[in-house]
C-alpha positions, 0 to 999 in steps of 0.5 A, a space after each residue: 854170369 860174366 858178359 862180354 863187353 863192347 866199345 864201339 866210337 866213331 865220329 858223330 853220324 859215322 854208324 855207331 848207334 846203327 851198329 851197336 841195335 844191329 848188333 844187338 839183336 844179333 847177339 845170342 843170348 840178349 843184349 844190353 845197348 849203353 849210350 855213352 849220351 846217357 852219363 852227359 853232366 847236367 848242367 842245371 847249374 848253368 843259365 840256358 843259353 850258356 848250356 846251348 855253346 856248352 862243349 858236349 864233344 870234349 872227353 870232360 863233357 862226360 861224367 868219367 866215374 859215373 859211367 867206370 861205376 856203372 860198368 863195372 858193377 855190371 861186369 860184375 853181372 849186377 844192376 845199375 841206375 843209368 841217368 837219363 839225358 834231357 838233350 833239349 834241356 842239357 839236364 838229367 831226368 830225375 828218374 834213373 833208368 834201371 838196367 839189368 845185366 845181360 851176356 852181350 854188353 854194348 857201350 856205344 858212343 864218341 869218345 868209348 875208347 878214350 879211358 884206358 879205364 873204359 877199354 881195361 874192361 872191355 873185351 873187343 873195341 870197335 871204330 866205326 868209321 866214316 867221311 865228313 860229309 856223310 857224318 855231317 848230313 846223317 848229324 844234319 837229320 838227326 839234331 833236327 828231329 830228333 833233338 828239335 835244333 835248327 839248321 842253323 845251329 847245327 851247322 855253327 856247333 859242327 865248324 865250332 867244335 864238333 870237328 875240330 874236337 873230333 880231329 883232337 880227342 876223337 880220331 887218336 882212339 881210332 888205334 886203340 881200336 881191334 877191328 875197324 869198321 866202314 861206316 858207308 857200306 850196309 849194316 849186313 857187310 859192316 857187322 860181319 866181320 865183328 861176328 866173326 871176331 866174336 865166332 858168329 855166324 853172319 846173318 843168312 849162313 
């Protein structure tokens, strides 16, 4: 089995995770969903206060060698141990997640299109975009509910790091995408061009 690798990038809150989850349910034969967030570097060497101010919105915050090793192995049909990231503490869990390859592998995250080495491993490159105001609204909802953060801390980080880093590192990767999708559209509408590119029928057709 030679898996088909799909990379899905875009700003925080644009709709990458929603697209990836929905797409994984539509792909025949089964899909493996990999979140780039799992590959953040372990910050155990830093005091907790410093970890909270670490810049997670630049590519250097991610463990590229580990990501490439996992992707290359999965692309060859081999199982891997994917790290599990604990966001409240900014640490990796002691026990990784064993993942098996599937006919479709979806890599979803901010910088999924950033590195040439990752792009070379992937067959389909997707960029999801949405207006800044909507991205911020979605990030506020996610980080308060899922990561236990305060509204003030989210807004401060967004102004200081998220938006500037998006403009510097993330938005330029749009140029590498085979398809640019509108994250404001209903999920069925958003996914239709991608399914067509993959030679698959949209749901209900």
